[in-house]
ZAROMI-413652 format. One record per residue (C-alpha): residue number from 0; x, y, z. Coordinates in pm, 1 decimal, always signed. Layout:
N
+-----+----------+----------+----------+
| pos |        u |        v |        w |
+-----+----------+----------+----------+
| NUM |        X |        Y |        Z |
...
+-----+----------+----------+----------+
***
This chain:
271
+-----+----------+----------+----------+
| pos |        u |        v |        w |
+-----+----------+----------+----------+
|   0 |   -966.1 |   -543.2 |  -6313.3 |
|   1 |   -852.4 |   -238.4 |  -6510.0 |
|   2 |   -518.5 |    -70.3 |  -6452.9 |
|   3 |   -673.9 |   +227.6 |  -6274.3 |
|   4 |   -877.1 |     -1.0 |  -6049.5 |
|   5 |   -570.3 |   -210.7 |  -5974.9 |
|   6 |   -370.3 |    +99.5 |  -5880.8 |
|   7 |   -649.1 |   +214.1 |  -5649.7 |
|   8 |   -656.3 |   -127.4 |  -5486.4 |
|   9 |   -278.9 |   -118.7 |  -5430.5 |
|  10 |   -288.1 |   +235.2 |  -5290.7 |
|  11 |   -577.8 |   +151.0 |  -5064.4 |
|  12 |   -393.2 |   -151.6 |  -4928.3 |
|  13 |    -65.0 |    +34.9 |  -4879.5 |
|  14 |   -237.2 |   +330.1 |  -4711.9 |
|  15 |   -309.6 |   +109.0 |  -4412.3 |
|  16 |    +55.3 |     +2.5 |  -4376.5 |
|  17 |   +301.7 |   +209.5 |  -4173.9 |
|  18 |   +673.8 |   +202.3 |  -4099.3 |
|  19 |   +729.2 |    -19.9 |  -3796.0 |
|  20 |   +436.0 |   -253.8 |  -3871.0 |
|  21 |   +496.7 |   -626.7 |  -3881.4 |
|  22 |   +374.2 |   -788.5 |  -4203.9 |
|  23 |   +337.4 |  -1153.0 |  -4293.9 |
|  24 |   +362.1 |  -1293.7 |  -4642.0 |
|  25 |   +486.4 |  -1560.5 |  -4879.0 |
|  26 |   +809.7 |  -1542.7 |  -5077.3 |
|  27 |   +724.2 |  -1523.0 |  -5447.1 |
|  28 |  +1070.6 |  -1480.2 |  -5597.1 |
|  29 |  +1434.0 |  -1475.5 |  -5485.2 |
|  30 |  +1684.3 |  -1293.6 |  -5704.9 |
|  31 |  +2018.3 |  -1120.3 |  -5684.5 |
|  32 |  +1848.4 |   -787.3 |  -5617.1 |
|  33 |  +1634.1 |   -919.2 |  -5333.8 |
|  34 |  +1314.1 |  -1099.9 |  -5243.8 |
|  35 |   +959.1 |  -1036.6 |  -5369.4 |
|  36 |   +684.5 |  -1109.6 |  -5118.1 |
|  37 |   +309.0 |  -1157.7 |  -5160.7 |
|  38 |   +173.0 |   -985.4 |  -4854.2 |
|  39 |   -113.5 |  -1130.4 |  -4653.3 |
|  40 |   -435.3 |   -959.0 |  -4756.2 |
|  41 |   -323.7 |   -876.8 |  -5111.8 |
|  42 |   -266.8 |  -1176.2 |  -5333.7 |
|  43 |   -288.6 |  -1006.4 |  -5673.8 |
|  44 |    +83.8 |   -945.8 |  -5701.4 |
|  45 |   +392.7 |   -913.5 |  -5479.2 |
|  46 |   +404.8 |   -577.4 |  -5304.6 |
|  47 |   +672.3 |   -657.2 |  -5045.8 |
|  48 |  +1044.7 |   -627.2 |  -5120.3 |
|  49 |  +1327.5 |   -752.1 |  -4899.8 |
|  50 |  +1669.1 |   -621.1 |  -5006.1 |
|  51 |  +1977.6 |   -844.3 |  -4991.9 |
|  52 |  +2102.1 |   -666.2 |  -4677.9 |
|  53 |  +1757.7 |   -683.6 |  -4517.2 |
|  54 |  +1717.7 |  -1061.2 |  -4534.1 |
|  55 |  +1983.1 |  -1175.4 |  -4287.9 |
|  56 |  +2316.5 |  -1060.0 |  -4147.3 |
|  57 |  +2425.8 |  -1413.4 |  -4066.9 |
|  58 |  +2331.2 |  -1598.0 |  -4386.2 |
|  59 |  +2342.4 |  -1536.9 |  -4760.2 |
|  60 |  +2020.3 |  -1448.4 |  -4939.9 |
|  61 |  +1992.6 |  -1798.5 |  -5087.7 |
|  62 |  +2034.5 |  -1953.1 |  -4742.4 |
|  63 |  +1791.1 |  -1714.5 |  -4572.4 |
|  64 |  +1479.6 |  -1764.3 |  -4788.7 |
|  65 |  +1328.1 |  -1986.4 |  -5053.6 |
|  66 |  +1025.8 |  -1946.0 |  -5278.9 |
|  67 |   +706.9 |  -2041.6 |  -5098.2 |
|  68 |   +848.1 |  -1971.5 |  -4752.0 |
|  69 |   +630.2 |  -1788.1 |  -4502.2 |
|  70 |   +802.5 |  -1486.4 |  -4347.0 |
|  71 |   +729.5 |  -1212.2 |  -4096.6 |
|  72 |   +915.8 |   -887.4 |  -4147.7 |
|  73 |   +907.1 |   -526.2 |  -4029.5 |
|  74 |   +808.8 |   -243.0 |  -4262.0 |
|  75 |  +1097.5 |     +4.0 |  -4302.1 |
|  76 |   +957.6 |   +206.9 |  -4594.0 |
|  77 |   +633.8 |   +244.5 |  -4789.2 |
|  78 |   +662.7 |   +372.7 |  -5146.5 |
|  79 |   +315.9 |   +471.0 |  -5265.8 |
|  80 |   +444.5 |   +596.9 |  -5601.5 |
|  81 |   +612.5 |   +266.5 |  -5683.2 |
|  82 |   +352.1 |    +52.7 |  -5506.2 |
|  83 |   +605.6 |   -125.8 |  -5290.1 |
|  84 |   +668.7 |   -198.0 |  -4923.8 |
|  85 |  +1032.1 |   -235.8 |  -4817.8 |
|  86 |  +1062.7 |   -504.6 |  -4552.5 |
|  87 |  +1334.3 |   -613.2 |  -4312.2 |
|  88 |  +1367.6 |   -970.8 |  -4199.4 |
|  89 |  +1673.1 |   -881.6 |  -3990.0 |
|  90 |  +1441.1 |   -674.4 |  -3771.3 |
|  91 |  +1256.3 |   -988.0 |  -3666.1 |
|  92 |  +1579.5 |  -1190.0 |  -3662.1 |
|  93 |  +1736.7 |   -941.7 |  -3416.3 |
|  94 |  +1439.9 |   -793.6 |  -3225.7 |
|  95 |  +1635.4 |   -670.3 |  -2923.2 |
|  96 |  +1886.9 |   -475.5 |  -3132.4 |
|  97 |  +1614.7 |   -339.2 |  -3360.7 |
|  98 |  +1404.0 |   -220.0 |  -3067.4 |
|  99 |  +1705.6 |    -48.6 |  -2910.7 |
| 100 |  +1794.0 |   +137.9 |  -3230.9 |
| 101 |  +1434.3 |   +241.8 |  -3298.1 |
| 102 |  +1399.3 |   +417.5 |  -2963.8 |
| 103 |  +1706.5 |   +638.3 |  -3015.2 |
| 104 |  +1642.0 |  +1004.5 |  -3100.9 |
| 105 |  +1853.1 |  +1240.4 |  -3310.5 |
| 106 |  +2076.6 |  +1455.5 |  -3094.4 |
| 107 |  +2095.8 |  +1200.6 |  -2812.9 |
| 108 |  +2447.7 |  +1151.9 |  -2673.9 |
| 109 |  +2571.3 |   +791.9 |  -2669.9 |
| 110 |  +2889.2 |   +677.0 |  -2497.2 |
| 111 |  +3107.6 |   +384.6 |  -2591.8 |
| 112 |  +3450.6 |   +252.0 |  -2679.4 |
| 113 |  +3619.7 |   +257.2 |  -3019.7 |
| 114 |  +3611.4 |   -109.3 |  -3124.1 |
| 115 |  +3760.3 |   -100.1 |  -3475.4 |
| 116 |  +3897.3 |   +145.2 |  -3730.7 |
| 117 |  +3825.4 |    +60.4 |  -4093.4 |
| 118 |  +3896.2 |   +243.6 |  -4419.1 |
| 119 |  +3527.9 |   +340.9 |  -4442.1 |
| 120 |  +3472.4 |   +449.6 |  -4080.1 |
| 121 |  +3496.8 |   +372.2 |  -3711.5 |
| 122 |  +3295.6 |   +116.5 |  -3513.2 |
| 123 |  +3194.8 |   +202.2 |  -3156.4 |
| 124 |  +3085.4 |    -54.3 |  -2898.1 |
| 125 |  +2809.5 |   +129.1 |  -2711.7 |
| 126 |  +2780.5 |   +113.6 |  -2333.9 |
| 127 |  +2406.7 |    +54.4 |  -2357.7 |
| 128 |  +2207.8 |   -179.4 |  -2578.5 |
| 129 |  +2284.7 |   -522.8 |  -2722.8 |
| 130 |  +2588.5 |   -617.2 |  -2928.0 |
| 131 |  +2573.3 |   -635.9 |  -3305.4 |
| 132 |  +2555.9 |   -993.9 |  -3437.9 |
| 133 |  +2808.9 |   -922.3 |  -3714.5 |
| 134 |  +2998.2 |   -595.9 |  -3662.5 |
| 135 |  +3240.4 |   -510.9 |  -3378.5 |
| 136 |  +3011.5 |   -231.3 |  -3261.0 |
| 137 |  +2656.0 |   -106.7 |  -3301.9 |
| 138 |  +2773.3 |   +254.4 |  -3330.0 |
| 139 |  +2937.7 |   +373.0 |  -3651.9 |
| 140 |  +3112.1 |   +701.7 |  -3735.1 |
| 141 |  +3183.4 |   +789.6 |  -4098.0 |
| 142 |  +3506.3 |   +979.1 |  -4167.0 |
| 143 |  +3339.6 |  +1320.2 |  -4223.1 |
| 144 |  +3175.8 |  +1293.6 |  -3879.8 |
| 145 |  +3499.3 |  +1228.7 |  -3691.3 |
| 146 |  +3631.7 |  +1583.1 |  -3674.5 |
| 147 |  +3589.5 |  +1938.2 |  -3802.0 |
| 148 |  +3960.1 |  +1934.6 |  -3882.6 |
| 149 |  +4120.3 |  +1778.5 |  -4188.8 |
| 150 |  +4301.4 |  +1448.1 |  -4132.5 |
| 151 |  +4450.4 |  +1175.5 |  -4346.8 |
| 152 |  +4377.5 |   +874.0 |  -4124.9 |
| 153 |  +4115.1 |   +805.5 |  -3858.7 |
| 154 |  +4397.7 |   +708.0 |  -3623.0 |
| 155 |  +4487.3 |  +1078.9 |  -3608.3 |
| 156 |  +4153.7 |  +1140.6 |  -3435.0 |
| 157 |  +4073.6 |   +822.8 |  -3239.6 |
| 158 |  +4238.8 |   +498.3 |  -3138.1 |
| 159 |  +4107.0 |   +153.0 |  -3058.5 |
| 160 |  +4002.5 |   +131.8 |  -2695.5 |
| 161 |  +3942.3 |   +506.0 |  -2664.0 |
| 162 |  +3632.5 |   +622.3 |  -2479.3 |
| 163 |  +3408.5 |   +851.9 |  -2686.7 |
| 164 |  +3077.0 |  +1034.0 |  -2647.3 |
| 165 |  +2896.7 |  +1091.4 |  -2977.4 |
| 166 |  +2574.1 |  +1244.3 |  -3102.0 |
| 167 |  +2320.6 |  +1005.0 |  -3254.4 |
| 168 |  +2235.8 |  +1099.5 |  -3613.8 |
| 169 |  +2014.3 |   +821.7 |  -3748.2 |
| 170 |  +1923.7 |   +454.9 |  -3746.5 |
| 171 |  +2090.1 |   +284.1 |  -4042.8 |
| 172 |  +1838.1 |     +9.5 |  -4121.5 |
| 173 |  +2059.3 |   -141.3 |  -4392.8 |
| 174 |  +2330.8 |   -243.9 |  -4148.4 |
| 175 |  +2152.9 |   -224.2 |  -3813.4 |
| 176 |  +2379.1 |    +54.4 |  -3692.3 |
| 177 |  +2352.4 |   +373.5 |  -3493.3 |
| 178 |  +2513.2 |   +638.6 |  -3714.1 |
| 179 |  +2708.5 |   +869.9 |  -3485.4 |
| 180 |  +2893.7 |  +1200.7 |  -3500.7 |
| 181 |  +3198.1 |  +1274.1 |  -3287.1 |
| 182 |  +3250.9 |  +1618.9 |  -3434.9 |
| 183 |  +2897.0 |  +1727.6 |  -3339.3 |
| 184 |  +3005.4 |  +1714.4 |  -2973.6 |
| 185 |  +3293.0 |  +1955.0 |  -3043.5 |
| 186 |  +3279.9 |  +2329.2 |  -3121.8 |
| 187 |  +3298.9 |  +2414.9 |  -3490.7 |
| 188 |  +3600.5 |  +2647.5 |  -3532.7 |
| 189 |  +3482.1 |  +2791.2 |  -3865.5 |
| 190 |  +3213.8 |  +3038.8 |  -3745.1 |
| 191 |  +3453.1 |  +3186.8 |  -3487.3 |
| 192 |  +3725.4 |  +3220.6 |  -3751.2 |
| 193 |  +3484.7 |  +3374.5 |  -4003.4 |
| 194 |  +3376.8 |  +3633.7 |  -3747.0 |
| 195 |  +3734.1 |  +3755.7 |  -3715.8 |
| 196 |  +3839.8 |  +3786.7 |  -4079.7 |
| 197 |  +3715.8 |  +3964.7 |  -4390.6 |
| 198 |  +3765.1 |  +3934.7 |  -4764.3 |
| 199 |  +4090.6 |  +4104.2 |  -4862.3 |
| 200 |  +4278.7 |  +4020.8 |  -4542.9 |
| 201 |  +4627.0 |  +3872.2 |  -4572.3 |
| 202 |  +4704.3 |  +3561.8 |  -4364.5 |
| 203 |  +5003.1 |  +3337.2 |  -4308.4 |
| 204 |  +4961.4 |  +2964.2 |  -4331.6 |
| 205 |  +5116.7 |  +2625.6 |  -4406.0 |
| 206 |  +5057.4 |  +2422.4 |  -4721.1 |
| 207 |  +4890.2 |  +2099.5 |  -4609.4 |
| 208 |  +4787.2 |  +1935.9 |  -4934.6 |
| 209 |  +4849.8 |  +1973.9 |  -5306.1 |
| 210 |  +4602.7 |  +1867.8 |  -5572.8 |
| 211 |  +4590.9 |  +1916.3 |  -5951.0 |
| 212 |  +4339.7 |  +2200.6 |  -5911.8 |
| 213 |  +4518.9 |  +2389.1 |  -5630.8 |
| 214 |  +4652.9 |  +2372.5 |  -5275.7 |
| 215 |  +4510.5 |  +2371.2 |  -4924.3 |
| 216 |  +4662.0 |  +2608.6 |  -4672.4 |
| 217 |  +4604.6 |  +2589.6 |  -4296.6 |
| 218 |  +4560.6 |  +2946.8 |  -4174.4 |
| 219 |  +4439.0 |  +2871.6 |  -3819.3 |
| 220 |  +4383.8 |  +2573.6 |  -3592.1 |
| 221 |  +4132.1 |  +2354.6 |  -3772.9 |
| 222 |  +4087.6 |  +2604.8 |  -4057.9 |
| 223 |  +4208.8 |  +2534.7 |  -4411.1 |
| 224 |  +4140.0 |  +2725.9 |  -4728.9 |
| 225 |  +4176.3 |  +2641.5 |  -5095.5 |
| 226 |  +4405.1 |  +2834.9 |  -5325.6 |
| 227 |  +4284.6 |  +2747.2 |  -5678.5 |
| 228 |  +4550.9 |  +2674.6 |  -5938.6 |
| 229 |  +4480.8 |  +3002.7 |  -6119.6 |
| 230 |  +4540.4 |  +3192.8 |  -5793.0 |
| 231 |  +4883.0 |  +3046.2 |  -5715.2 |
| 232 |  +5077.3 |  +3328.9 |  -5874.5 |
| 233 |  +5072.8 |  +3639.0 |  -6090.6 |
| 234 |  +5175.3 |  +3423.8 |  -6387.9 |
| 235 |  +4993.1 |  +3105.1 |  -6500.8 |
| 236 |  +5102.2 |  +2792.7 |  -6311.0 |
| 237 |  +5092.7 |  +2447.5 |  -6471.0 |
| 238 |  +5107.3 |  +2248.6 |  -6145.4 |
| 239 |  +5115.1 |  +2341.8 |  -5773.4 |
| 240 |  +5454.8 |  +2179.7 |  -5719.7 |
| 241 |  +5605.1 |  +2430.1 |  -5962.9 |
| 242 |  +5571.1 |  +2704.8 |  -5700.9 |
| 243 |  +5516.3 |  +2544.6 |  -5356.2 |
| 244 |  +5567.8 |  +2223.6 |  -5163.7 |
| 245 |  +5374.3 |  +2061.7 |  -4879.0 |
| 246 |  +5485.4 |  +2217.3 |  -4551.7 |
| 247 |  +5582.1 |  +2554.9 |  -4701.1 |
| 248 |  +5482.2 |  +2869.0 |  -4512.1 |
| 249 |  +5301.3 |  +3108.2 |  -4746.4 |
| 250 |  +5109.5 |  +3436.1 |  -4741.3 |
| 251 |  +4757.7 |  +3426.7 |  -4881.4 |
| 252 |  +4472.4 |  +3670.3 |  -4932.7 |
| 253 |  +4114.0 |  +3584.1 |  -4834.6 |
| 254 |  +3893.6 |  +3605.4 |  -5145.7 |
| 255 |  +3572.2 |  +3436.6 |  -5028.2 |
| 256 |  +3413.4 |  +3303.6 |  -4707.4 |
| 257 |  +3120.9 |  +3062.7 |  -4743.9 |
| 258 |  +2975.8 |  +3012.5 |  -4396.8 |
| 259 |  +2701.5 |  +2773.3 |  -4504.8 |
| 260 |  +2938.5 |  +2530.5 |  -4677.0 |
| 261 |  +3230.0 |  +2607.7 |  -4441.1 |
| 262 |  +3458.0 |  +2696.3 |  -4730.8 |
| 263 |  +3742.3 |  +2945.4 |  -4739.1 |
| 264 |  +3889.4 |  +3052.3 |  -5072.7 |
| 265 |  +4234.9 |  +3209.1 |  -5086.7 |
| 266 |  +4477.7 |  +3361.9 |  -5337.7 |
| 267 |  +4853.3 |  +3410.6 |  -5370.9 |
| 268 |  +4819.8 |  +3660.0 |  -5652.9 |
| 269 |  +4914.8 |  +4019.4 |  -5570.9 |
| 270 |  +4611.8 |  +4238.2 |  -5497.0 |
+-----+----------+----------+----------+
***
């Protein structure tokens, strides 16, 4: 079979496969990057791929599958350009959890209790649905989705045992999680602030953070703006700490308001 004919055969086979389908096959290879699977109905070459995180949450990849093993897995992506089908064995290993997560819709409000705070985000034990077989909660909030306001630690926003209501963003098939947003349930203070100020206005604020490229100044509740290094004074400044310290009250001039990116740019240079 020529290359063009082979590609047509692959595309024709994959065209009949959809996300959510259950596919059977035989493990052809197990490597560090995942598992190759010869799918039933197409024996020419392996078209199925099971990633390391998609094989099992309870066992290592080497313990979960071996070459020659028959598997049944759920389709989580079809890549026609690459001629591959991404499969999840954890979907069939945890059918109740998978079915619960699949039926959730973006924008839906889910309630639960903060179960754990980690350096990469917050786990939420949801009131509805099954427990996660590995993690302390099925719901997960990344740091950017915790609050519209700047914070240094998640404990400034939530605490373990706290009741929360969050907006569902998406089903994370890698980890079997419901990605959530706490800040989406709260009003965004930036549009209201932007409606009341204009470029050129002078504001008072407190220095909240200093970085090599400038300082952040809080000019209203939940609103911080960046004063770039070059805008810290009339004369060139080598480092922010040469002219201000964290906690200082300063006067700043609004030089730019970016509503789309929620960015406020400020200056301490005389107009």
